C-alpha positions in Angstrom: 17.7 96.2 152.0 16.2 96.2 148.5 13.2 98.3 147.3 11.2 96.9 144.4 7.8 97.0 142.9 5.8 93.8 143.4 2.4 92.4 142.5 -0.2 92.3 145.2 -0.3 88.8 146.8 -1.6 87.1 149.9 1.6 87.7 151.8 1.5 91.4 151.2 -2.2 91.6 152.2 -1.5 89.8 155.4 1.4 92.2 156.2 -0.8 95.3 155.5 -3.7 94.0 157.6 -1.6 93.0 160.5 0.5 96.2 160.7 -2.4 98.5 160.0 -4.4 96.8 162.8 -1.5 96.6 165.2 -0.7 100.3 164.7 -4.3 101.3 165.4 -4.3 99.2 168.6 -1.0 100.8 169.7 -2.5 104.2 169.1 -5.7 103.3 171.0 -7.9 104.0 167.9 -10.7 101.7 166.7 -9.8 100.4 163.3 -13.3 99.5 162.1 -11.8 98.4 158.8 -13.5 96.9 155.8 -13.3 97.1 152.0 -16.4 97.3 149.9 -17.6 96.8 146.3 -21.2 97.3 145.2 -22.3 96.5 141.7 -25.4 97.6 139.8 -26.5 94.8 137.5 -29.0 94.8 134.6 -30.0 91.3 133.6 -26.7 89.9 134.7 -24.7 92.7 133.0 -22.6 95.0 135.2 -23.9 98.6 134.7 -21.6 100.1 137.3 -19.5 99.6 140.4 -18.4 101.5 143.4 -15.4 100.5 145.6 -13.7 101.8 148.7 -12.7 101.3 152.2 -14.1 102.1 155.6 -11.7 102.6 158.5 -11.4 104.5 161.7 -14.5 106.9 161.5 -14.5 107.5 157.8 -15.7 105.8 154.6 -13.6 106.5 151.6 -15.1 106.0 148.1 -12.3 105.0 145.8 -13.9 104.4 142.4 -17.3 104.9 140.9 -17.4 103.6 137.4 -20.6 103.5 135.3 -20.9 101.8 131.9 -21.3 104.2 129.0 -24.8 103.1 128.2 -25.9 103.5 131.8 -24.6 107.0 132.4 -27.2 109.7 133.3 -29.7 107.0 134.2 -29.4 107.3 138.0 -27.1 104.3 138.4 -24.3 106.3 140.0 -26.7 108.0 142.5 -28.0 104.6 143.5 -24.6 103.2 144.0 -23.5 106.2 146.2 -26.8 105.9 148.1 -26.0 102.2 148.8 -22.7 103.1 150.4 -24.3 105.9 152.5 -27.1 103.6 153.7 -24.8 100.7 154.4 -22.4 102.7 156.6 -24.8 105.2 158.3 -25.1 104.4 162.0 -22.2 102.0 162.1 -19.6 104.2 163.8 -18.5 106.2 160.7 -19.0 110.0 160.8 -18.3 110.9 157.2 -17.8 109.8 153.6 -14.8 111.2 151.7 -13.8 111.0 148.1 -11.9 112.7 145.3 -12.7 113.3 141.7 -11.1 115.1 138.8 -12.5 118.1 137.0 -13.4 116.1 133.9 -15.2 113.4 136.0 -17.9 114.3 138.4 -17.5 117.4 140.7 -21.1 118.6 140.0 -22.5 115.1 140.4 -21.2 114.8 144.0 -22.3 118.4 144.8 -25.8 117.5 143.7 -25.7 114.5 146.1 -24.9 116.7 149.0 -21.2 116.4 149.2 -19.4 119.5 150.4 -16.3 120.7 148.6 -13.3 120.8 151.0 -10.5 121.6 148.7 -9.5 121.9 145.0 -6.0 121.1 144.1 -5.5 123.2 141.0 -3.7 122.0 137.8 -2.6 123.8 134.7 -5.2 121.7 132.9 -8.6 122.4 134.5 -9.8 118.9 133.6 -7.1 117.6 135.9 -7.9 119.8 138.9 -8.6 117.4 141.8 -11.7 118.0 143.9 -11.9 116.7 147.5 -15.4 116.1 148.8 -16.9 115.2 152.2 -20.4 114.3 153.4 -21.3 113.7 157.1 -23.5 110.7 157.7 
């Protein structure tokens, strides 16, 4: 058996989806899986995006990226709200995410996310914050 790094392709995606689904079925757990991307656009220009996955009973925000000229203009709040509104009442109990110290811990706190854990780092900017919000 050989272990190697590969680029994502259709064959890999099919394997992941099949095995992820089959394992959930074997464990008698509802998979409830979907990936998402929401974009904020301003006259056709992307101002920001939010990506993630929903599975089992949890939504996980992966990335929230706001263009420099749109930061502090409410774009991030609106993108997070879009995720919350989309998945509320659809069988998901919570939204989970992580952020680094230099990114947005206070932003998520302001949006009602509760801090679960901080993984400390020698560089405070690289401490990792784990947040959760029940929906």
